[in-house]
N, C-alpha and C positions, 0 to 999 in steps of 0.2 A: 401094853402102856396104854394109861388114860387109864388102868382098873375098871374099864365096863361106863367110862363119864361118854354122854355124847360130846363131841367136835364142839358145837358149842360154845357148852362147857368150857372147855380147852382152852377152844381161843379168849372166852373171854376171863376166863383163871390169865391168862397170859398182857389181857391188855390190863386186868387190874395191880399185877406189877409194878405196873410203866406207869399206869396212873397212881396207885400211891411212890411213886421216889419222885413224882412234880409232884404230889401234895393236893389229888385229885382224889375224885372217888367215878366207878361205875355206878350210873345208877338205871341204866339198861341197856339188856342189848339183844337185836333177833338177828333173827335170819328171816327176810326178804323177799321175793325175785333178783336172784343172784345178788344183794347185797349185804353186806355184815353191816346192822348197824353196831354203834356203842354209842351212849349219851352220859356222857364226864361231864362234875362238876366240881366244885371246892368240897374238901373234907369237913375242912370249918367252913361250915356257910356264914356265920355272923363277921365271915373276916369284909369287915367295912370297903378295909385297902383295895382286894384282888376283887379277879372278876376271872373267868373261865371266857379266854377270847379267841381268833384266832388260830393264831399261832400255837398256842395250848393246844391245844383241837391239831393243823398240823406233826407240830410233833408227837403227842401222841400216837397215832397214824404213818409216821411213818419209823419212828420205834415199832409199834404193833404189826405194823404193817414183815418188818424185815426179819421178824422172831415168827411169824408168821410164816411168807416163805418157805424158811425151812427147816418147819415143822412136822416131823413125817406125817402128823395125821392129816396136813392141808395137804398130801403130794396128786390128790387126783379129783383136787375141788379145785375148781373158778368162780369166785369172787369177785366184787369190788367193795376195796372198804371205807366206812362211813364212820367219819365223827365226830359229832356235833356237840350239844350245848342240850340243855333241855329247854332253854328259853328263859324268858324274863316271868320271876313272882308276881305273883296279883299282888296282892301288898306291897308299897314303896315304902321303903327308912331308908336306902339309903340314897347320899348325893344328888351321887349320879345317875341314880335311877330316877330323881326329880329331874335331873335337868337331858336323861336320855328321853324320856317321857313324856316334856314338853308339846300341848297338843295333843295329846290321847286323851279319848274320853275313861270321865276318874268316877268314881261316888265314894267323897268325905264322909262323912261322919264327927262328930263332937261330944264333945263328954258332958257335954253339959247347951240347953238351946243357947243358937245365935240366932238374930233377926228371926228369932220364933221357929223354926229350923233345925231338924237332930243329922239331918244331909245335903247337900247341898252333889248335883249331878251336872253332869257338862263336859268340860277341858280345860286339861292343866296347864296352866299361863306359867305357874314357876312359886317356889318356895325361898321363904330369903329366911332373913333370924328372926323375923318376929308372927311372918306368916306364911297360909298357902292360900295362895290365889290363883282361883278358878273363872273358866269364863263362861260365863253360860249367860247362857242366847245375846254374847253378843258384849254382856254385863262383866267386867271387873270384881269377883266378891272376895274380898281379903280378910278368911277366917281364921285370927289367931291363934298361931303353934301351941300355947300352953292347955288347948282348948279341943289338936285335932287327936283324936280316937283314933285314926287308919282313914289312908287316902290310897282305894284300891281300883289296879282299872280294869274296866267292863269295857265288854265285846260290842262294840259302837253295832244297833240297834234307833234304826232309824224308826218312830213312832207316829203310829199308822195312825193315829187319833187328828 
């Protein structure tokens, strides 16, 4: 059975089949500390209307778990199945990402100088039709959307200066 493939490879193939049925894809698979970990994401990452949430993870976990429970190659294996998503992308592009990450530290870059700068670091206040609003040390800066090149999440590192 399996043609010499490892049981982890065979388990991943099952997960990939189930993910495909839900228009998802398996982006990683690993075995660690008795846990079989799968990360799933959208097939079409440009899809503005959808994201992978807890419901999709639960469905895939149930479908994969049911198949693994009866798979011959899993007979002697004890495991915990964990299905999750890769997490947030660093660059914010979708409306719901701007809503979800309000108050998070960001670095906004512009295509041309605005207030003599091309980079604005602070926390995301909001994105409106006309501007991306950045809280920089308590002051809200409205950067016009037409010159915003990129809004990137940054690790919150408190400066020592």
